[in-house]
C-alpha positions in Angstrom: 71.5 70.3 127.5 74.4 69.6 129.9 77.3 66.3 129.4 78.7 64.0 131.3 81.7 62.0 131.6 82.2 58.0 131.5 85.6 55.6 131.7 85.7 52.9 129.9 87.6 49.9 130.6 90.8 51.1 129.0 90.2 54.4 131.7 89.9 56.6 129.0 86.5 58.9 129.4 84.2 59.3 126.7 81.6 62.7 126.6 78.1 62.5 126.5 76.0 64.9 125.7 72.5 65.1 126.9 69.7 67.4 126.8 68.7 69.5 130.0 65.4 67.6 129.5 67.1 64.8 129.2 66.2 64.1 125.0 68.2 63.7 122.2 68.9 67.4 120.5 66.2 67.8 117.4 67.2 66.4 114.6 69.5 63.3 115.6 72.9 63.1 117.1 74.9 65.4 118.4 77.2 65.7 115.4 74.6 66.0 113.2 73.1 69.4 115.0 76.6 70.8 115.1 77.0 70.1 111.4 73.5 71.6 111.1 74.3 74.9 112.9 77.6 75.3 110.9 75.7 75.0 107.9 73.4 77.8 108.6 76.2 79.9 110.0 77.8 79.6 106.8 74.8 80.2 105.1 73.9 83.6 106.8 70.6 82.0 108.2 68.1 84.0 110.2 67.5 83.1 113.8 64.5 81.2 113.8 66.5 78.2 111.7 68.4 77.8 114.6 65.8 75.8 116.5 66.0 72.6 114.3 68.8 72.9 112.5 68.6 69.2 111.4 65.8 70.9 109.3 68.7 72.9 107.3 71.2 70.3 107.1 71.6 68.6 103.3 72.4 65.2 103.5 75.5 64.6 101.3 75.6 60.7 100.9 79.0 59.5 101.2 80.9 62.4 102.7 82.4 61.8 106.0 80.9 64.2 109.0 84.7 66.0 109.6 85.2 66.4 106.0 81.4 67.9 105.8 82.3 70.4 108.8 85.8 71.3 107.2 83.9 72.7 104.6 81.5 74.8 106.4 84.2 75.8 108.3 86.4 77.3 105.3 83.3 78.6 104.0 82.9 80.4 107.3 86.1 81.3 107.1 86.0 82.9 103.7 82.7 85.1 104.4 84.3 86.5 107.9 88.0 87.6 105.8 85.6 88.7 102.6 83.9 90.9 105.6 87.2 92.1 107.1 88.1 93.1 103.6 85.4 95.0 102.9 85.3 96.9 106.6 89.1 97.7 105.9 88.2 99.1 102.4 85.3 101.0 103.3 87.5 102.6 106.9 90.0 103.6 104.1 87.2 104.7 101.9 86.2 107.1 104.3 89.5 107.9 105.6 90.1 109.1 102.1 86.7 111.3 101.4 87.8 113.1 105.1 91.3 114.0 104.1 89.8 114.9 100.9 87.5 117.0 102.4 89.9 119.0 104.1 91.9 120.1 101.1 91.5 123.4 99.5 94.0 123.6 96.8 93.4 121.7 93.7 96.2 120.1 93.2 96.9 118.6 96.5 93.5 117.0 95.8 94.1 115.1 92.8 97.4 114.2 94.1 95.9 112.6 96.9 92.9 110.9 95.2 95.4 109.0 93.3 97.7 108.3 95.9 94.6 107.2 97.6 92.7 105.2 94.7 97.0 103.0 94.3 96.7 102.3 98.3 93.1 101.0 98.3 93.5 98.7 95.1 97.3 97.8 95.8 98.3 98.5 92.5 101.4 99.1 91.4 100.2 102.4 89.6 97.4 105.0 89.5 96.7 108.3 87.1 93.8 110.2 86.4 93.4 112.1 83.3 90.8 115.0 83.3 88.2 116.0 80.0 89.1 119.0 78.1 85.9 120.2 76.9 87.6 122.5 74.1 90.0 120.5 72.7 86.9 117.5 73.1 89.8 115.2 74.3 90.8 113.9 77.7 94.5 114.4 79.1 96.8 113.2 81.4 96.7 115.6 84.7 98.6 113.3 87.8 99.9 109.9 88.4 101.1 108.0 91.2 104.0 105.1 90.6 104.3 106.3 86.8 108.3 106.3 85.5 107.4 107.3 82.1 107.9 111.0 80.5 105.5 110.1 77.8 102.7 108.5 79.3 102.9 111.0 82.1 101.7 113.1 78.7 99.4 111.1 77.3 95.8 112.7 75.5 93.3 110.2 74.7 90.7 111.5 72.4 86.8 110.2 72.9 86.6 106.2 72.1 90.3 106.2 72.0 91.9 103.1 74.7 90.2 102.7 77.5 90.3 105.3 79.0 88.9 107.4 76.2 85.9 104.5 76.0 85.3 104.9 79.4 85.4 108.8 79.4 83.0 108.3 76.2 80.5 105.8 77.8 80.9 107.1 81.2 81.0 103.3 82.1 84.5 101.3 84.0 86.4 99.3 82.3 88.7 96.8 83.5 91.3 94.7 81.4 94.0 92.2 82.7 96.0 92.2 79.6 95.5 95.6 77.4 97.9 95.4 75.3 96.2 92.3 73.9 92.7 93.2 74.6 91.0 93.7 71.2 88.0 95.7 72.9 89.9 99.1 72.7 90.5 101.0 69.8 94.2 101.0 70.0 96.2 103.9 68.7 99.8 104.7 68.0 100.6 107.4 71.0 98.4 105.6 73.4 99.9 102.3 72.9 103.6 103.8 73.1 103.5 105.2 76.1 101.3 102.5 78.1 103.6 100.0 76.7 107.0 102.4 78.1 105.6 102.3 81.1 104.6 98.6 81.1 101.2 98.4 82.0 99.3 95.3 81.4 96.0 95.4 83.4 93.9 98.4 83.7 91.3 99.3 85.7 89.4 102.7 84.5 86.5 103.9 86.1 84.7 107.3 85.4 84.7 110.7 87.8 80.9 111.7 87.4 79.0 114.5 88.5 75.3 114.2 89.3 75.3 111.0 87.7 75.6 112.2 84.1 78.8 114.8 83.5 81.6 112.8 83.0 84.7 115.1 83.8 87.8 112.4 84.1 88.7 108.7 84.7 90.6 107.3 87.7 92.8 104.3 87.0 94.6 101.6 88.9 96.9 99.3 86.8 99.4 97.2 87.2 102.2 95.8 85.3 101.6 92.1 85.2 98.2 90.6 84.4 95.4 90.7 86.8 92.0 90.1 87.5 90.0 92.7 88.9 87.5 91.5 91.1 83.7 93.1 91.1 84.4 94.1 94.7 87.7 96.3 93.7 85.6 98.1 90.7 82.8 98.6 93.0 85.5 100.1 95.4 86.9 102.1 93.2 83.6 103.5 91.4 82.6 104.9 94.8 86.3 106.2 95.8 85.6 108.1 92.0 82.3 109.2 93.2 83.3 110.8 96.3 86.7 111.5 94.5 84.1 113.8 91.4 82.7 115.7 94.1 85.6 116.6 96.2 87.0 118.0 92.8 83.9 119.8 92.3 84.1 121.2 95.6 87.8 122.2 95.2 86.8 123.8 92.1 83.6 125.8 93.4 86.0 127.1 96.0 88.6 128.0 93.8 85.9 129.6 92.0 84.7 131.1 95.0 87.9 132.6 96.5 88.5 134.5 93.0 85.7 136.0 93.0 86.0 136.9 96.3 89.2 138.3 95.2 87.3 140.1 92.7 85.3 141.8 94.9 88.2 142.7 97.6 89.8 144.2 94.4 86.2 145.9 93.4 85.6 147.3 96.8 89.8 148.5 97.2 89.4 150.4 94.3 85.2 152.1 95.4 87.7 152.8 98.4 90.1 154.4 96.1 87.5 156.1 94.2 86.0 157.4 97.8 89.5 158.1 98.8 90.3 160.4 95.6 86.9 162.1 95.6 87.2 163.1 99.5 90.7 164.5 99.0 89.4 166.4 95.3 86.9 167.6 97.5 88.6 169.0 100.0 91.4 170.7 97.4 88.9 172.5 95.7 87.3 173.7 99.3 91.1 174.6 100.4 92.4 176.1 97.4 94.6 174.0 96.1 96.2 173.7 92.1 96.4 171.6 89.5 100.1 170.2 91.2 98.1 168.9 94.5 95.4 166.7 91.9 97.9 165.2 89.8 100.2 164.6 93.0 96.9 162.9 94.9 95.8 161.5 91.9 99.0 160.1 90.9 99.3 158.5 95.0 95.8 157.1 94.7 95.9 155.3 90.9 99.4 154.2 91.7 100.7 155.6 87.9 102.3 158.9 87.2 100.0 162.1 86.5 100.8 164.4 84.1 98.9 167.9 83.3 99.3 169.4 79.9 97.9 173.4 79.7 96.1 173.7 76.0 99.0 176.2 74.6 100.8 173.9 71.3 99.5 170.6 72.4 101.0 169.9 69.1 104.1 170.4 69.7 104.2 169.1 73.1 106.6 166.0 73.0 105.8 163.0 75.3 106.5 163.1 78.7 108.3 166.7 78.7 108.1 170.4 77.6 106.5 172.1 74.8 109.2 172.4 72.0 111.8 174.4 72.9 110.2 175.5 76.3 109.6 175.0 79.7 107.1 172.3 81.1 104.0 173.4 80.3 102.3 171.5 82.5 102.6 169.6 86.8 104.4 166.9 86.6 104.0 163.8 89.3 107.1 161.8 89.9 108.5 163.3 86.6 106.8 162.8 82.8 107.9 159.1 81.3 110.1 159.6 77.9 108.4 158.2 75.1 105.1 157.1 77.0 102.6 158.9 74.5 103.5 159.6 70.6 103.9 163.7 70.3 101.1 163.3 67.4 98.7 161.3 69.2 98.2 163.7 72.5 96.2 166.3 70.4 93.9 163.8 68.3 93.6 162.1 71.9 93.0 165.8 73.8 90.1 166.1 70.9 88.5 162.8 71.3 88.0 162.7 75.3 86.8 166.4 74.8 84.3 165.5 72.1 83.3 161.9 74.2 83.0 163.5 77.7 85.4 160.4 78.9 89.1 159.4 79.1 90.4 157.1 76.3 93.4 155.4 75.8 96.4 156.4 73.8 99.3 154.3 73.3 100.2 153.3 77.2 98.5 156.0 78.5 95.4 157.6 79.3 94.3 160.9 78.4 91.5 163.1 79.8 90.4 166.6 78.7 90.0 169.6 80.8 87.5 171.7 79.1 84.8 174.4 80.6 81.8 175.5 78.8 83.5 173.9 75.2 86.8 175.7 75.9 89.9 173.2 75.9 91.8 174.3 79.1 94.5 171.4 78.9 94.5 167.6 79.7 95.4 164.7 82.1 97.7 162.1 81.3 98.1 158.9 83.2 101.3 156.6 82.6 101.7 153.4 83.3 98.1 152.3 83.3 98.0 150.4 79.5 94.6 148.4 81.4 92.4 150.8 83.2 89.5 149.8 85.0 85.9 151.3 84.6 85.8 152.7 88.4 89.8 154.2 88.1 88.7 155.7 84.5 86.1 157.7 85.9 88.2 158.7 88.7 90.6 160.3 86.3 87.8 161.9 84.7 86.5 163.2 87.9 90.1 164.3 88.5 89.9 166.2 85.1 86.7 168.2 86.2 88.0 169.2 89.3 91.4 170.1 87.5 89.1 172.6 85.3 87.4 174.3 88.2 91.0 175.1 89.7 91.9 176.4 86.1 88.8 178.7 85.8 89.7 180.0 89.6 93.3 180.6 88.8 92.4 182.3 85.8 89.7 184.5 87.3 92.0 185.1 90.2 95.1 185.6 87.6 92.8 188.1 85.7 91.9 190.4 88.3 96.0 190.3 89.7 96.9 190.8 85.8 94.4 193.5 86.0 95.8 194.7 89.2 99.6 194.7 87.5 98.2 195.9 84.3 96.7 199.0 86.2 99.7 199.6 88.5 102.0 199.5 85.4 99.7 202.1 83.7 100.0 204.4 86.1 103.5 204.5 86.4 103.2 204.9 82.7 100.9 207.5 82.6 101.1 209.7 86.1 104.8 210.6 87.2 103.8 212.2 90.2 102.0 209.1 92.1 103.1 208.8 95.9 106.1 206.3 96.1 104.2 205.1 99.4 101.1 204.2 97.8 103.2 202.7 94.8 104.9 200.4 97.0 102.0 199.5 99.1 100.1 198.4 95.6 102.9 196.4 94.3 103.7 194.6 97.4 100.0 193.3 96.9 101.0 191.4 93.5 104.9 190.8 94.6 106.4 193.1 92.8 109.5 195.1 94.6 110.1 198.8 92.8 112.8 199.9 95.1 115.2 197.8 93.0 116.7 198.1 89.8 114.3 197.5 86.6 113.8 197.7 82.8 111.4 198.9 80.7 110.2 195.9 77.9 108.7 196.8 75.0 107.8 193.3 73.2 106.0 192.9 69.9 105.0 189.6 67.8 107.3 189.7 64.4 106.4 186.9 62.2 108.4 186.0 58.6 105.9 188.2 56.2 104.9 184.8 54.7 103.5 183.6 57.7 100.3 183.4 58.9 97.0 185.4 58.0 96.6 189.2 58.1 94.5 190.5 60.4 93.9 193.7 62.0 96.5 194.7 65.0 95.2 195.3 68.2 94.9 194.9 72.1 95.2 191.3 72.7 92.0 190.2 74.4 92.1 189.0 77.8 94.4 192.1 78.9 93.6 194.5 81.6 90.5 196.0 81.2 90.9 199.6 80.5 94.0 199.3 77.8 92.2 199.6 74.7 92.6 203.3 74.9 96.7 202.6 74.4 95.9 200.2 71.7 97.6 201.5 68.5 99.2 200.4 65.6 100.5 203.9 64.3 104.2 204.1 63.5 105.0 200.4 63.8 107.0 199.0 61.5 105.4 195.7 62.4 103.3 195.5 58.9 106.3 194.6 56.9 105.4 190.9 58.1 101.6 189.3 58.7 99.6 190.3 61.4 99.7 188.0 64.4 95.8 186.6 64.6 93.7 186.7 67.8 95.0 183.5 69.3 98.6 184.6 69.0 97.9 187.6 70.6 95.9 186.2 73.5 98.8 183.7 73.8 101.5 186.4 73.9 99.5 188.2 76.6 99.0 184.9 78.7 102.5 184.3 78.4 103.6 188.0 79.3 101.2 188.0 82.1 102.9 184.7 83.3 106.5 186.0 82.8 105.8 189.1 84.7 103.9 187.5 87.7 106.7 184.8 88.1 109.6 187.4 87.5 107.7 189.7 90.1 107.3 192.4 87.4 104.6 194.0 86.0 102.5 193.8 82.2 100.3 195.8 79.9 99.0 195.7 76.7 99.8 199.4 74.8 100.7 200.2 71.2 99.5 197.6 69.6 102.0 195.3 71.9 102.9 195.0 75.5 105.3 196.5 77.6 106.9 195.1 80.8 108.8 196.4 84.0 110.8 193.4 84.8 113.2 194.0 87.7 117.3 193.2 87.4 118.2 189.7 89.2 120.2 190.4 91.9 122.9 188.8 90.3 123.1 191.2 87.1 122.7 194.2 89.3 125.9 194.8 89.9 128.3 194.9 92.7 129.4 198.8 92.8 128.3 201.5 94.9 125.1 202.0 95.2 124.2 198.3 94.0 121.7 196.9 94.9 120.1 197.7 98.2 119.8 201.3 97.1 118.2 200.7 94.0 120.8 202.4 92.4 122.2 200.1 88.7 125.3 198.8 89.2 128.6 199.2 86.6 127.3 195.9 85.0 123.6 196.8 84.8 124.1 197.4 81.5 124.9 193.7 80.6 122.2 192.7 82.7 119.1 194.9 80.9 120.6 192.9 77.4 120.6 189.9 79.2 116.7 190.5 80.4 116.1 191.5 77.0 117.3 188.4 75.3 116.2 185.9 77.6 112.5 187.6 77.4 112.4 187.3 73.9 113.3 183.9 73.8 110.6 183.0 76.7 107.7 184.9 74.9 109.0 183.4 71.7 108.9 179.4 72.9 105.6 180.2 74.7 103.5 181.7 71.6 105.4 179.7 69.0 106.5 182.4 66.6 109.1 185.0 67.0 109.1 187.9 69.6 111.1 190.5 69.5 112.0 192.7 72.8 113.4 196.0 73.0 114.8 197.6 76.5 115.3 200.4 78.0 118.4 201.8 80.2 118.0 200.4 83.4 115.0 202.3 85.7 117.0 202.7 89.4 114.2 202.7 91.7 110.4 203.1 90.0 108.8 203.9 93.7 110.9 206.6 94.4 111.1 208.2 90.7 107.9 206.8 89.0 108.3 209.4 86.2 111.4 207.3 85.1 109.3 204.7 84.0 107.4 206.7 81.7 110.7 208.5 80.0 112.6 204.8 79.8 109.3 203.3 77.8 109.9 205.5 74.3 113.5 204.4 74.3 112.7 200.7 74.7 110.0 201.2 71.4 112.3 203.4 69.8 114.6 199.9 69.9 112.5 197.5 69.1 111.3 199.4 66.2 115.3 199.4 64.8 115.5 195.7 65.6 112.2 195.1 63.4 113.8 197.5 60.7 117.0 195.4 61.0 115.3 192.3 60.6 116.4 190.8 63.9 113.5 189.4 64.4 113.0 187.1 67.4 116.0 189.1 69.6 116.0 190.9 72.3 118.4 194.1 73.0 119.0 197.4 74.3 119.5 200.6 72.7 123.7 199.9 73.9 123.7 196.7 72.1 123.0 198.3 68.6 126.2 200.3 68.5 126.0 203.7 67.5 122.3 203.6 66.6 122.1 203.1 70.4 123.3 206.8 71.1 120.6 208.1 68.4 117.7 206.0 70.2 119.2 206.3 73.9 117.3 209.4 75.7 120.6 209.8 78.0 123.4 209.9 74.7 125.8 208.6 76.8 128.9 209.1 74.5 131.1 208.2 77.5 129.6 204.5 78.0 129.5 203.8 74.4 133.2 205.0 73.6 134.1 202.7 76.8 131.9 200.0 75.2 133.9 200.3 72.1 137.5 201.1 73.0 137.7 200.3 76.6 140.2 197.6 76.5 142.5 199.5 74.5 141.8 202.5 76.7 143.0 200.5 79.7 146.3 199.1 78.2 147.5 202.3 77.5 146.5 203.6 80.8 148.3 201.0 82.4 151.5 200.4 80.1 151.5 204.0 78.8 151.7 202.7 75.1 149.8 204.6 71.9 147.3 201.8 70.8 144.5 204.1 70.9 146.6 206.7 68.8 148.1 204.2 66.4 144.2 203.0 66.1 143.4 206.5 64.6 146.5 206.8 62.9 145.9 204.0 60.6 141.9 204.9 60.4 142.7 208.5 59.2 145.3 207.2 56.7 142.5 204.8 54.9 143.5 202.0 56.8 147.5 201.7 55.5 149.8 201.1 57.6 153.0 202.5 55.8 151.3 205.8 55.7 150.2 205.3 59.1 153.9 204.6 60.5 154.7 208.1 58.9 151.8 210.0 60.6 153.2 208.4 64.0 156.8 208.9 63.3 157.6 204.7 64.1 158.8 202.1 61.7 156.0 200.1 60.2 156.7 196.8 62.0 156.4 198.9 64.9 152.5 199.9 63.4 152.0 195.8 62.7 153.0 195.3 66.4 150.6 197.6 68.0 147.6 196.9 65.5 148.1 193.1 66.3 148.2 193.8 70.2 144.8 195.6 69.3 143.1 192.9 67.3 143.7 190.6 70.6 142.6 193.4 72.9 139.1 194.1 70.6 138.4 191.2 68.9 139.2 189.6 65.4 137.1 190.8 63.8 137.8 195.0 64.8 138.3 195.7 60.8 134.9 193.7 60.0 132.9 196.9 58.3 130.5 197.3 61.0 132.7 196.9 64.0 135.4 199.6 62.0 132.5 202.0 61.7 131.8 201.6 65.5 135.2 201.7 65.7 135.8 204.9 63.6 132.8 206.5 65.5 134.4 206.1 68.9 137.8 207.1 68.2 135.9 210.4 66.9 133.9 211.0 69.6 137.0 210.2 72.1 138.9 212.9 69.9 136.0 215.7 70.4 135.6 214.9 73.8 139.2 215.3 74.9 139.0 218.1 73.1 136.2 219.9 74.8 137.1 218.4 78.1 135.3 215.6 78.7 
């Protein structure tokens, strides 16, 4: 078809359309054909309909062609606008889905969903509620554009309000005026929240998983009346479907992440268990100790680990030492005070030993260390109230390793104690041993027989009403061959109840441990124990011959007394009942003079017997601590030493000042403790006697006139006169 232009009489041109074939267009005139084409375009007719547009043009009588064309053009414009709007909405929907797919945090996903829903529908407010299966309702999870705190905290029961109805029926609902819409179950809390927010038009669509499960509701709302078109409802439903998938995916991702974290934790636990297994194996192979086990276990489990031996579990306070004694275990990073009740430890240890597993006690875990039914101690793990099974098994494995180490240490200790006991037996029984051989044997057990020692005799001395009687004898576990020396003859120990076997075993173990730590020797003899302990270097005196020469210094007597008292206290704490200890005079150098040990032992025994007879159970003393009785007990009969101990300060004062305090003291006692008669003997004024006696009191102590002191002072005065008369 082509067009030509004709010029009319008025000079204006007019167009005339002709077909390419020179015929009129189908259906009639050109205007009619144009209207037909517009009608086809407005109706969305198929392409073949354009061959005969007039056949599809509905005649509208009385309507001008121009008006009819206008209506068709408007219809086409509306259709194009609708398509552009749907294209924009779909583009926004795809972009939203793409953005949701890139999010990993659930809160970020929910916030993005609400923001995009508000933007897609162009509403003032958008929000989301999620279902709560436990409470059977739906609650406000996230909002966008909301200003009311009450609204942001709403909870809707199933079927209540618009949202509750959507959550219950899984169907979308829309209202242009919610406050006046009677289709919904209005409740006071919901109406108050909606009213405070000022919402009027509300659209809610379900968040569906798999087309059946409702996990929440997505809303778009305005604060004015508004009709939500079907296209808008469909758009929000499509968006809600994608949002539900995004929420579920995020949940699954979170659960997967948590599961992976759990697996990592399990792998780390297994790695730590493998690590402690390897370290414990290495400890056993290289002969490590309990301290190494507790230290390694503390590093792997991250808590504080403590080992307690089996002695006196019922007297061990939480986190510390046995009652009144030293800590009986190895501590890692310090023991926590009060972490385990003291009365709960033995019961927990017994439960663990019986069940074969670690048990929880308070805020700690306890695993018994046992072998062959014998309880050797326990491992305590502090700072882990909740211990996972792998770590619990690690603690139990460490307890097994500790039992092996304890048995190995016991075997080594018993072998060492046999050596120590045999060496002490030789010193007591064979006075002519080769000094070089003695030194070599002592060096193998860490003893030094070239320094001053003292011989100590020790014995359990319980009160008469304590314990049950049993036969006295050699403690089990002592060095072999000592049974020949075991005897109870002549022992005044019968005044109280005899110790039981467990107490004797504890006493022997404590004495052996003390001898090993003090670099001494221990053995069983005469129903008790005998120890040969060196005097501490600070206690041997600083005078000529001490300490390198092996001879006792001038202060060695005090050193012996301190050693005896300290030994009695330590053994008593370890055993849990009084242990009495008698000490001999210092033995200068046992290796050089082996016979001096055998000579000193009877003195220590006599001192021990006197302490028991005097009722000084649980005490430790040397013969010199017993006053004049020491003269009877000691083989040396050191009269001068006794006089010096009793009257030394007064004698020194007279020598320095030229006074007569000792003579005045002698006259005072010779006169029946009468200052008046004493002044006649001394030919001085009675006030002078009083002044001298006051000075004596300051030198000898305020109790110098007490009966026991007065007796010793009078004996010392008598011996002083005799030694002077004999030229001593």
